C-alpha positions in Angstrom: 93.8 141.7 110.0 93.1 139.4 113.1 92.0 136.5 110.8 95.6 136.8 109.1 97.4 136.5 112.3 95.3 133.7 113.6 95.9 131.8 110.3 99.6 132.5 110.6 99.7 131.4 114.2 97.8 128.0 113.1 100.4 127.5 110.4 103.3 128.1 112.7 101.7 125.7 115.3 101.2 123.1 112.6 104.9 123.5 111.5 106.0 123.0 115.1 103.8 119.8 115.5 105.2 118.4 112.4 108.8 119.2 113.3 108.2 117.6 116.7 106.8 114.3 115.1 109.7 114.3 112.6 112.2 114.7 115.5 110.4 111.9 117.4 110.5 109.7 114.5 114.3 110.1 114.1 114.7 109.3 117.8 112.7 106.0 117.4 114.7 105.2 114.2 117.9 105.7 116.0 116.8 103.5 118.9 115.8 100.8 116.5 119.1 100.8 114.8 120.9 100.5 118.0 118.8 97.3 118.8 119.7 95.8 115.4 116.5 96.3 113.8 116.7 96.6 110.1 115.0 99.7 108.7 114.8 98.7 105.1 116.9 101.7 104.0 119.1 99.6 101.6 119.2 96.2 100.0 120.7 93.3 102.0 124.3 92.4 101.4 125.5 89.1 100.1 129.0 87.8 99.1 130.0 85.2 96.6 131.6 83.4 99.5 128.2 82.4 100.7 127.6 84.8 103.4 124.5 87.0 103.2 122.3 89.4 105.4 119.0 88.2 106.5 116.2 89.6 108.6 114.6 87.6 111.5 111.0 87.7 112.2 111.4 90.2 114.8 113.2 92.6 112.4 116.8 91.9 113.5 119.5 92.0 110.9 121.7 88.9 111.0 124.4 87.2 108.7 123.8 83.6 107.6 125.1 81.2 104.9 123.1 80.8 101.8 120.8 77.8 102.2 120.7 78.2 106.0 118.7 81.4 106.1 117.7 82.5 109.6 120.7 80.7 111.2 122.9 83.6 112.6 126.6 82.9 112.2 127.4 85.9 114.5 129.3 88.0 112.0 128.2 91.3 110.7 128.8 93.2 107.5 129.9 96.9 108.3 127.2 99.4 107.3 128.0 100.4 103.8 130.0 103.8 103.5 128.7 106.7 101.5 129.8 105.2 98.3 127.7 101.9 99.0 130.8 99.8 99.8 131.2 97.3 102.6 133.6 94.5 103.3 132.5 90.8 103.7 133.2 89.8 107.2 134.1 86.3 106.1 136.4 86.6 103.3 137.2 90.3 103.2 135.9 91.0 99.7 134.7 94.6 99.0 131.1 94.7 98.1 129.1 97.4 96.3 125.3 97.6 96.9 122.7 99.2 95.0 120.8 101.9 96.9 117.1 101.6 97.2 115.4 104.5 95.4 113.1 106.3 97.8 110.3 108.8 96.7 
């Protein structure tokens, strides 16, 4: 009987540890988003007008013109809504992105 309680306590401790790690991961993810770091949770947006999202070498999400990758124009596409729609900050066109399938 004591062994079962001990195993149960170990399982609970393990669940607590995993939950703590998961919560810390979410905190770090939120900080990264606040700092403009792209978390690779979706495809990058691009519009027919020539504006597109790009990622700098330090992981920041920027908007540039096609052919001038890495040169931030200072505009930002709004984060897509639940339906995957966003509006181009240059021409105002509505865009729909394909979500990245995650396992």
